[in-house]
N, C-alpha and C positions, 0 to 999 in steps of 0.2 A: 638379615643378618644372619649367618650360620655360626654352630658352634661345634665345637670338637669335642669337647671333654666339661664337664662339672662336677666335682668335688665339692659336698657340702659339709664338711668337715676336713680342713686340711693346716697343716705346720709347717710347714716347707716355704711355703711360697708367700714370704713376709711374717710378721714379728704376731705371735700370738697364733691360736687357734685362729681359722678364716672359713670363709666360703669363696671357692677358687674357681673361676671361668677361663676356659680358652676357648678364645675366639677363634672360627676359619676367613685366614686369606692373609698373606704378606708378600707385599713385593720386592725385599729385600731378599730375601731367599738366602741368608748367609750359608758363605763354607763352615759345614761343623754345626749346623746347625741340628741341635738336637728335637727340635718338632717339625721337622720338614714335611709330616700328612697335615701341617694344617696350614700349609702355603696357598694351597687352592680356595679360593674366598667361598666356590659353589660345595667343598668338600664338609663332609660332618652332616649335621642338623641342623633343622630350622630356629631359628632361637622366638619363637614364637611367645602372647601375652603368656603362656601357664606356666613358660618358664620361668621368666621374669618375674613374675608372681610366688615359685617357690622359691627362688634367690632371698627374697625382702620375707617373706617367710621365714626361711630358714635363719636370716639376722636377728628376727625379734624374737625366735624361738628359747625360751628362758631355761629350757634342759640344757643344753651344749651353750656356754656361754662361749658368743665369737665377738672377736677385736674388728673383725671388717670383713669388707667383701676385697680379693685380688683378681685383677681382667691382666690376661696376659694373651697367649696363641701362639704362633700368628700375629696381628698385630692390631689391636683396637682401635689404634688411631687410621688405620689403611682408610681413605674415603671411601670405602660402600659400607661401611662397618660404624662410623659418626653419629647419623641417628640415632640407631639402637641404641649405643655405649652411652649416648648423651642421656636419653632417658633414663636409665637404669642407673646412671650416679645424680641421676636429678632424682630420684627415687629412692636412693640408699639415703642419700642427705634429708631429705623430705618427711621420713618414714620410719628410719632406723636411728635412733636415737646414741649417738657418742660412738658409732662404725665409724669406722676408718674406711678407704680408698688406696689400694695399690696397682699399681700400672706397668706395663713393661710395653715400651715399643723402642725401634729399633729406629727412628727418627730422632732427630737430637731436639730439645728442647729451643735452643735459639732459633730453627729452621722451623717452628709449626706454624699453619694456614692460621687464619684468623678460626675456623671451624674446630680444627684439632685444641688450638687455644681454648674455646671455651669447654670442649671437654675438659680439655684438663686443669682448669679452674672450679673444677669440685674434686678433683686426688688431691691427696694429702702426700704420698711419698710414691714419685716418678723414675722410673729406672728407663733411663735413654740409652740410646746407643745400637747399631748395630754390631752386633755378636763376629769378634775376629776372631780365627780360629790360630792365628800368631801370639794371640795377648789372651789368649785364655789360660784361666787359673781358678780350678777350683776351690781354692780357698777363699776364694773371694764372696762377703755378703752377699748376696740379692743379686749377683749378675754373674756373669759367664767371662769375661773376659775384662784385660784392668781399663780401658777405653772406654767402657758404660759408666754414668754415671749416678749414683742414688740419690733425688734431689730431692727432699722433704722440704716439703711446699708450704705447709703448716705449723 
């Protein structure tokens, strides 16, 4: 898996102060997407063990209290990303006490594959659905268009 950006301190992508990872690769290619540079799975940098370890260390750093991890993109549930994202979310739940996980995907919760559902089983808040430019509304919390749904899973 590749990633485009990592913010060790973020207050925009989910509730509270968070770590945020933007992965590469998205097959939805929504018209009006603000993050088109993430569409190619080969764009950005390789997500290696050192990057995964950095995220875990940042989440556990007591100098800056972070509520959790946000994963966006691209699309974290793109099939090519599933193995790396699954490993990351499992580690967060195992090694980062009381941290939540937020995830954004263009896939619909009702249409996820078994492998995608396994990843989502570790997620606390899932924002699903493709961005629809005609339904765009900048006043909506945590989503770009009114068709997208914020699912609080825990």
